[in-house]
FIVEX-388927 format. One record per residue (C-alpha): residue number from 1; residue in one letter; x, y, z. Coordinates in nm, 4 decimals, m for minus. Example, Ala and Ser with C-alpha at 12.3 -4.5 7.8 and 13.67 -1.06 7.14 Angstrom:
BEGIN
<seq: 1 type: A c1: 1.2300 c2: m0.4500 c3: 0.7800>
<seq: 2 type: S c1: 1.3670 c2: m0.1060 c3: 0.7140>
//
This chain:
BEGIN
<seq: 1 type: X c1: 0.0000 c2: 0.0000 c3: 0.0000>
<seq: 2 type: X c1: 0.0931 c2: 0.3687 c3: 0.0127>
<seq: 3 type: X c1: 0.2485 c2: 0.3422 c3: 0.3567>
<seq: 4 type: X c1: 0.4770 c2: 0.0571 c3: 0.2518>
<seq: 5 type: X c1: 0.5868 c2: 0.2476 c3: m0.0589>
<seq: 6 type: X c1: 0.6711 c2: 0.5658 c3: 0.1307>
<seq: 7 type: X c1: 0.8562 c2: 0.3879 c3: 0.4092>
<seq: 8 type: X c1: 1.0499 c2: 0.1719 c3: 0.1634>
<seq: 9 type: X c1: 1.1605 c2: 0.4775 c3: m0.0352>
<seq: 10 type: X c1: 1.2999 c2: 0.6226 c3: 0.2876>
<seq: 11 type: X c1: 1.4932 c2: 0.3014 c3: 0.3544>
<seq: 12 type: X c1: 1.2966 c2: 0.2082 c3: 0.6645>
<seq: 13 type: X c1: 1.3402 c2: m0.1672 c3: 0.6842>
<seq: 14 type: X c1: 1.2860 c2: m0.2263 c3: 1.0555>
<seq: 15 type: X c1: 1.0645 c2: m0.0697 c3: 1.3181>
<seq: 16 type: X c1: 1.2016 c2: 0.0022 c3: 1.6613>
<seq: 17 type: X c1: 1.0435 c2: m0.1470 c3: 1.9705>
<seq: 18 type: X c1: 0.8229 c2: 0.1618 c3: 2.0367>
<seq: 19 type: X c1: 0.6658 c2: 0.1298 c3: 1.6921>
<seq: 20 type: X c1: 0.6013 c2: m0.2422 c3: 1.7298>
<seq: 21 type: X c1: 0.4518 c2: m0.1796 c3: 2.0731>
<seq: 22 type: X c1: 0.2307 c2: 0.1064 c3: 1.9531>
<seq: 23 type: X c1: 0.0957 c2: m0.0815 c3: 1.6529>
<seq: 24 type: X c1: 0.1237 c2: m0.4339 c3: 1.7941>
<seq: 25 type: X c1: 0.2116 c2: m0.5745 c3: 1.4542>
<seq: 26 type: X c1: 0.2704 c2: m0.9212 c3: 1.5960>
<seq: 27 type: X c1: m0.0921 c2: m0.9490 c3: 1.7078>
<seq: 28 type: X c1: m0.2492 c2: m0.8177 c3: 1.3896>
<seq: 29 type: X c1: m0.3194 c2: m0.4694 c3: 1.5282>
<seq: 30 type: X c1: m0.5780 c2: m0.6226 c3: 1.7607>
<seq: 31 type: X c1: m0.4884 c2: m0.3830 c3: 2.0425>
<seq: 32 type: X c1: m0.2738 c2: m0.1317 c3: 1.8612>
<seq: 33 type: X c1: m0.3496 c2: 0.2339 c3: 1.8107>
<seq: 34 type: X c1: m0.4773 c2: 0.1640 c3: 1.4582>
<seq: 35 type: X c1: m0.7354 c2: m0.0919 c3: 1.5573>
<seq: 36 type: X c1: m1.1086 c2: m0.0241 c3: 1.5585>
<seq: 37 type: X c1: m1.0910 c2: m0.0451 c3: 1.9382>
<seq: 38 type: X c1: m0.8584 c2: 0.2551 c3: 1.9606>
<seq: 39 type: X c1: m1.0413 c2: 0.5613 c3: 1.8326>
<seq: 40 type: X c1: m0.8695 c2: 0.7641 c3: 2.1075>
<seq: 41 type: X c1: m0.5046 c2: 0.6836 c3: 2.1765>
<seq: 42 type: X c1: m0.2433 c2: 0.8279 c3: 2.4100>
<seq: 43 type: X c1: 0.1220 c2: 0.7487 c3: 2.3339>
<seq: 44 type: X c1: 0.3805 c2: 0.8554 c3: 2.5901>
<seq: 45 type: X c1: 0.7399 c2: 0.7847 c3: 2.4824>
<seq: 46 type: X c1: 1.0823 c2: 0.9496 c3: 2.5191>
<seq: 47 type: X c1: 1.2206 c2: 1.2078 c3: 2.2789>
<seq: 48 type: X c1: 1.4101 c2: 1.0644 c3: 1.9780>
<seq: 49 type: X c1: 1.2336 c2: 0.7295 c3: 2.0072>
<seq: 50 type: X c1: 1.0352 c2: 0.7695 c3: 1.6849>
<seq: 51 type: X c1: 0.7225 c2: 0.9482 c3: 1.8057>
<seq: 52 type: X c1: 0.6781 c2: 1.1403 c3: 1.4804>
<seq: 53 type: X c1: 0.7024 c2: 0.8239 c3: 1.2730>
<seq: 54 type: X c1: 0.4087 c2: 0.6793 c3: 1.4652>
<seq: 55 type: X c1: 0.2041 c2: 0.9849 c3: 1.3659>
<seq: 56 type: X c1: 0.3086 c2: 0.9575 c3: 1.0016>
<seq: 57 type: X c1: 0.2165 c2: 0.5883 c3: 0.9789>
<seq: 58 type: X c1: m0.1176 c2: 0.6511 c3: 1.1492>
<seq: 59 type: X c1: m0.1982 c2: 0.9298 c3: 0.9009>
<seq: 60 type: X c1: m0.1034 c2: 0.7128 c3: 0.6036>
<seq: 61 type: X c1: m0.3142 c2: 0.4298 c3: 0.7428>
<seq: 62 type: X c1: m0.6265 c2: 0.6468 c3: 0.7497>
<seq: 63 type: X c1: m0.5609 c2: 0.8117 c3: 0.4128>
<seq: 64 type: X c1: m0.5129 c2: 0.4706 c3: 0.2560>
<seq: 65 type: X c1: m0.8391 c2: 0.3372 c3: 0.3958>
<seq: 66 type: X c1: m1.0397 c2: 0.6282 c3: 0.2575>
<seq: 67 type: X c1: m0.8911 c2: 0.8246 c3: m0.0368>
<seq: 68 type: X c1: m1.1385 c2: 1.1110 c3: 0.0179>
<seq: 69 type: X c1: m1.0642 c2: 1.1748 c3: 0.3853>
<seq: 70 type: X c1: m0.8301 c2: 1.4316 c3: 0.5377>
<seq: 71 type: X c1: m0.5856 c2: 1.4398 c3: 0.8303>
<seq: 72 type: X c1: m0.4805 c2: 1.7124 c3: 1.0740>
<seq: 73 type: X c1: m0.1581 c2: 1.7296 c3: 1.2760>
<seq: 74 type: X c1: m0.1541 c2: 1.9831 c3: 1.5609>
<seq: 75 type: X c1: 0.1840 c2: 2.1045 c3: 1.6893>
<seq: 76 type: X c1: 0.2551 c2: 2.3790 c3: 1.9454>
<seq: 77 type: X c1: 0.4808 c2: 2.6147 c3: 1.7492>
<seq: 78 type: X c1: 0.5197 c2: 2.7678 c3: 1.4049>
<seq: 79 type: X c1: 0.8714 c2: 2.6287 c3: 1.3774>
<seq: 80 type: X c1: 0.7387 c2: 2.2746 c3: 1.4226>
<seq: 81 type: X c1: 0.4560 c2: 2.3432 c3: 1.1777>
<seq: 82 type: X c1: 0.7008 c2: 2.4267 c3: 0.8981>
<seq: 83 type: X c1: 0.9421 c2: 2.1487 c3: 0.9944>
<seq: 84 type: X c1: 0.6712 c2: 1.8817 c3: 0.9771>
<seq: 85 type: X c1: 0.5193 c2: 2.0284 c3: 0.6629>
<seq: 86 type: X c1: 0.8538 c2: 2.0120 c3: 0.4818>
<seq: 87 type: X c1: 0.9174 c2: 1.6548 c3: 0.5897>
<seq: 88 type: X c1: 0.5694 c2: 1.5262 c3: 0.5080>
<seq: 89 type: X c1: 0.5529 c2: 1.7151 c3: 0.1782>
<seq: 90 type: X c1: 0.8780 c2: 1.5540 c3: 0.0679>
<seq: 91 type: X c1: 0.7533 c2: 1.2055 c3: 0.1530>
<seq: 92 type: X c1: 0.3852 c2: 1.2230 c3: 0.0668>
<seq: 93 type: X c1: 0.4120 c2: 1.4064 c3: m0.2665>
<seq: 94 type: X c1: 0.5674 c2: 1.0922 c3: m0.4144>
<seq: 95 type: X c1: 0.2306 c2: 0.9206 c3: m0.3788>
<seq: 96 type: X c1: 0.0161 c2: 1.2179 c3: m0.4666>
<seq: 97 type: X c1: m0.0820 c2: 1.3349 c3: m0.1176>
<seq: 98 type: X c1: m0.0731 c2: 1.7116 c3: m0.0730>
<seq: 99 type: X c1: 0.0350 c2: 1.8685 c3: 0.2557>
<seq: 100 type: X c1: m0.0171 c2: 2.2274 c3: 0.3664>
<seq: 101 type: X c1: m0.0067 c2: 2.4341 c3: 0.6830>
<seq: 102 type: X c1: m0.1825 c2: 2.7259 c3: 0.8468>
<seq: 103 type: X c1: m0.0577 c2: 2.9353 c3: 1.1356>
<seq: 104 type: X c1: m0.1838 c2: 3.2408 c3: 1.3135>
<seq: 105 type: X c1: m0.4405 c2: 3.3089 c3: 1.5800>
<seq: 106 type: X c1: m0.8152 c2: 3.3274 c3: 1.6051>
<seq: 107 type: X c1: m0.8464 c2: 3.5927 c3: 1.3371>
<seq: 108 type: X c1: m0.9821 c2: 3.4971 c3: 0.9956>
<seq: 109 type: X c1: m0.7507 c2: 3.4783 c3: 0.6959>
<seq: 110 type: X c1: m0.8790 c2: 3.5275 c3: 0.3390>
<seq: 111 type: X c1: m0.6694 c2: 3.2315 c3: 0.2223>
<seq: 112 type: X c1: m0.8048 c2: 2.9868 c3: 0.4820>
<seq: 113 type: X c1: m1.0957 c2: 2.8580 c3: 0.2727>
<seq: 114 type: X c1: m0.8743 c2: 2.7807 c3: m0.0268>
<seq: 115 type: X c1: m0.6069 c2: 2.6098 c3: 0.1804>
<seq: 116 type: X c1: m0.8649 c2: 2.4005 c3: 0.3653>
<seq: 117 type: X c1: m1.0196 c2: 2.2697 c3: 0.0437>
<seq: 118 type: X c1: m0.7030 c2: 2.1542 c3: m0.1328>
<seq: 119 type: X c1: m0.4597 c2: 1.9505 c3: 0.0815>
<seq: 120 type: X c1: m0.5336 c2: 1.6154 c3: 0.2374>
<seq: 121 type: X c1: m0.3000 c2: 1.6776 c3: 0.5326>
<seq: 122 type: X c1: m0.3073 c2: 2.0005 c3: 0.7324>
<seq: 123 type: X c1: m0.0427 c2: 2.1028 c3: 0.9871>
<seq: 124 type: X c1: m0.1822 c2: 2.3546 c3: 1.2363>
<seq: 125 type: X c1: m0.1039 c2: 2.5289 c3: 1.5623>
<seq: 126 type: X c1: m0.3622 c2: 2.4969 c3: 1.8437>
<seq: 127 type: X c1: m0.4559 c2: 2.8630 c3: 1.8017>
<seq: 128 type: X c1: m0.5251 c2: 2.8177 c3: 1.4316>
<seq: 129 type: X c1: m0.7295 c2: 2.5010 c3: 1.4828>
<seq: 130 type: X c1: m0.9339 c2: 2.6754 c3: 1.7515>
<seq: 131 type: X c1: m1.0120 c2: 2.9630 c3: 1.5157>
<seq: 132 type: X c1: m1.0980 c2: 2.7302 c3: 1.2278>
<seq: 133 type: X c1: m1.3331 c2: 2.5205 c3: 1.4393>
<seq: 134 type: X c1: m1.5194 c2: 2.8337 c3: 1.5457>
<seq: 135 type: X c1: m1.5565 c2: 2.9655 c3: 1.1900>
<seq: 136 type: X c1: m1.6000 c2: 2.6292 c3: 1.0155>
<seq: 137 type: X c1: m1.8138 c2: 2.4010 c3: 1.2388>
<seq: 138 type: X c1: m1.8055 c2: 2.1263 c3: 0.9729>
<seq: 139 type: X c1: m1.4270 c2: 2.1291 c3: 0.9438>
<seq: 140 type: X c1: m1.3868 c2: 1.7796 c3: 1.0885>
<seq: 141 type: X c1: m1.6594 c2: 1.6107 c3: 0.8846>
<seq: 142 type: X c1: m1.4096 c2: 1.4723 c3: 0.6312>
<seq: 143 type: X c1: m1.1234 c2: 1.4343 c3: 0.8785>
<seq: 144 type: X c1: m1.0492 c2: 1.0761 c3: 0.9848>
<seq: 145 type: X c1: m0.7500 c2: 1.1405 c3: 1.2099>
<seq: 146 type: X c1: m0.6232 c2: 1.4286 c3: 1.4223>
<seq: 147 type: X c1: m0.2757 c2: 1.3986 c3: 1.5738>
<seq: 148 type: X c1: m0.2145 c2: 1.6217 c3: 1.8760>
<seq: 149 type: X c1: 0.1582 c2: 1.6500 c3: 1.9429>
<seq: 150 type: X c1: 0.3298 c2: 1.7664 c3: 2.2633>
<seq: 151 type: X c1: 0.0255 c2: 1.6877 c3: 2.4774>
<seq: 152 type: X c1: 0.2108 c2: 1.8045 c3: 2.7905>
<seq: 153 type: X c1: 0.1801 c2: 2.1659 c3: 2.6707>
<seq: 154 type: X c1: m0.1713 c2: 2.1635 c3: 2.8120>
<seq: 155 type: X c1: m0.0124 c2: 2.2480 c3: 3.1477>
<seq: 156 type: X c1: 0.1511 c2: 2.5686 c3: 3.0280>
<seq: 157 type: X c1: 0.0424 c2: 2.8990 c3: 3.1732>
<seq: 158 type: X c1: m0.1610 c2: 3.0973 c3: 2.9216>
<seq: 159 type: X c1: m0.1604 c2: 2.8738 c3: 2.6148>
<seq: 160 type: X c1: m0.2471 c2: 2.5654 c3: 2.8155>
<seq: 161 type: X c1: m0.6089 c2: 2.6747 c3: 2.8565>
<seq: 162 type: X c1: m0.6499 c2: 2.7205 c3: 2.4797>
<seq: 163 type: X c1: m0.4847 c2: 2.3834 c3: 2.4179>
<seq: 164 type: X c1: m0.7327 c2: 2.2209 c3: 2.6552>
<seq: 165 type: X c1: m1.0203 c2: 2.3959 c3: 2.4760>
<seq: 166 type: X c1: m0.9072 c2: 2.2552 c3: 2.1424>
<seq: 167 type: X c1: m0.8822 c2: 1.9049 c3: 2.2857>
<seq: 168 type: X c1: m1.2329 c2: 1.9420 c3: 2.4305>
<seq: 169 type: X c1: m1.3566 c2: 2.0400 c3: 2.0809>
<seq: 170 type: X c1: m1.1972 c2: 1.7267 c3: 1.9384>
<seq: 171 type: X c1: m1.3369 c2: 1.4960 c3: 2.2052>
<seq: 172 type: X c1: m1.6827 c2: 1.6382 c3: 2.1434>
<seq: 173 type: X c1: m1.6428 c2: 1.5897 c3: 1.7688>
<seq: 174 type: X c1: m1.5954 c2: 1.2142 c3: 1.7891>
<seq: 175 type: X c1: m1.9539 c2: 1.1853 c3: 1.9105>
<seq: 176 type: X c1: m2.0732 c2: 1.3203 c3: 1.5739>
<seq: 177 type: X c1: m1.7976 c2: 1.1842 c3: 1.3496>
<seq: 178 type: X c1: m1.7600 c2: 0.8148 c3: 1.4276>
<seq: 179 type: X c1: m1.4804 c2: 0.7822 c3: 1.1715>
<seq: 180 type: X c1: m1.2614 c2: 1.0326 c3: 1.3568>
<seq: 181 type: X c1: m0.9525 c2: 0.8916 c3: 1.5264>
<seq: 182 type: X c1: m0.7626 c2: 1.0996 c3: 1.7844>
<seq: 183 type: X c1: m0.3955 c2: 1.0338 c3: 1.8529>
<seq: 184 type: X c1: m0.2309 c2: 1.2207 c3: 2.1411>
<seq: 185 type: X c1: 0.1493 c2: 1.2164 c3: 2.1628>
<seq: 186 type: X c1: 0.3833 c2: 1.3266 c3: 2.4394>
<seq: 187 type: X c1: 0.7449 c2: 1.2787 c3: 2.5382>
<seq: 188 type: X c1: 0.7019 c2: 1.4042 c3: 2.8948>
<seq: 189 type: X c1: 0.3754 c2: 1.3342 c3: 3.0729>
<seq: 190 type: X c1: 0.4281 c2: 1.3073 c3: 3.4508>
<seq: 191 type: X c1: 0.0535 c2: 1.3022 c3: 3.5220>
<seq: 192 type: X c1: m0.0216 c2: 1.0385 c3: 3.2616>
<seq: 193 type: X c1: m0.2780 c2: 0.8529 c3: 3.4809>
<seq: 194 type: X c1: m0.4885 c2: 1.1695 c3: 3.5006>
<seq: 195 type: X c1: m0.4868 c2: 1.2049 c3: 3.1236>
<seq: 196 type: X c1: m0.5803 c2: 0.8389 c3: 3.0883>
<seq: 197 type: X c1: m0.8818 c2: 0.8895 c3: 3.3124>
<seq: 198 type: X c1: m0.9868 c2: 1.2046 c3: 3.1265>
<seq: 199 type: X c1: m0.9528 c2: 1.0583 c3: 2.7777>
<seq: 200 type: X c1: m1.0856 c2: 0.7174 c3: 2.8792>
<seq: 201 type: X c1: m1.4078 c2: 0.8738 c3: 3.0031>
<seq: 202 type: X c1: m1.4802 c2: 1.0073 c3: 2.6549>
<seq: 203 type: X c1: m1.4937 c2: 0.6709 c3: 2.4817>
<seq: 204 type: X c1: m1.4744 c2: 0.3007 c3: 2.5577>
<seq: 205 type: X c1: m1.2427 c2: 0.2714 c3: 2.2573>
<seq: 206 type: X c1: m0.9408 c2: 0.4186 c3: 2.4330>
<seq: 207 type: X c1: m0.5864 c2: 0.2818 c3: 2.4311>
<seq: 208 type: X c1: m0.2873 c2: 0.4130 c3: 2.6259>
<seq: 209 type: X c1: 0.0716 c2: 0.3221 c3: 2.5430>
<seq: 210 type: X c1: 0.3476 c2: 0.4079 c3: 2.7881>
<seq: 211 type: X c1: 0.6823 c2: 0.3261 c3: 2.6254>
<seq: 212 type: X c1: 1.0099 c2: 0.3836 c3: 2.8111>
<seq: 213 type: X c1: 1.2521 c2: 0.2432 c3: 2.5526>
<seq: 214 type: X c1: 1.5204 c2: 0.4810 c3: 2.4208>
<seq: 215 type: X c1: 1.7530 c2: 0.4398 c3: 2.1208>
<seq: 216 type: X c1: 2.0512 c2: 0.5261 c3: 2.3415>
<seq: 217 type: X c1: 2.1360 c2: 0.4739 c3: 2.7054>
<seq: 218 type: X c1: 2.1262 c2: 0.7659 c3: 2.9446>
<seq: 219 type: X c1: 2.4435 c2: 0.8483 c3: 3.1361>
<seq: 220 type: X c1: 2.4575 c2: 1.0281 c3: 3.4711>
<seq: 221 type: X c1: 2.7608 c2: 1.2425 c3: 3.5450>
<seq: 222 type: X c1: 2.8564 c2: 1.4089 c3: 3.8688>
<seq: 223 type: X c1: 3.0459 c2: 1.7374 c3: 3.8802>
<seq: 224 type: X c1: 3.3196 c2: 1.7651 c3: 4.1372>
//
């Protein structure tokens, strides 16, 4: 399929343990984040362990299942928006999937409508998604997956409240759009049990993956 073609072109021949654990390939995805029993997923894993690749595979999985659906990836900063857009555009254009991004705040932009109608993958900041949801209530009707990156930012002073509002919008949306899959990612989530309770209350189809594996060993040094 599309996912296999893209990953092969990038010379990915083996998945690390976090990827196998998240998708549970050995058990046929029966309890993985791509199964029908995981419409809301929380993946907590260390930095540099392949968190972004999990998001990319999940997006490709949904786009492959339904060629008319769209995907949204929410990241906390403009720098990350452009970084992810460049990487996904380079990979996905080879199979005809367009990727675009929108940044800014709650204010309307004349170009929003055009950008929303064309690409199949949108990279947004929380502020931009919040504004779009308010001005376009049907925005998520054709969206089959929303990836929310850096989930721990919900605890930040100021922006954290807006981030929580956006997540509340998304959780409410899955009641109307039963095809919508939500994937929450975080590298640092000290209060993970609280998030599991919160997200688990929204749907019986909730899966949480706590992965501690790292590609390198940590070393502790003492200064004398």
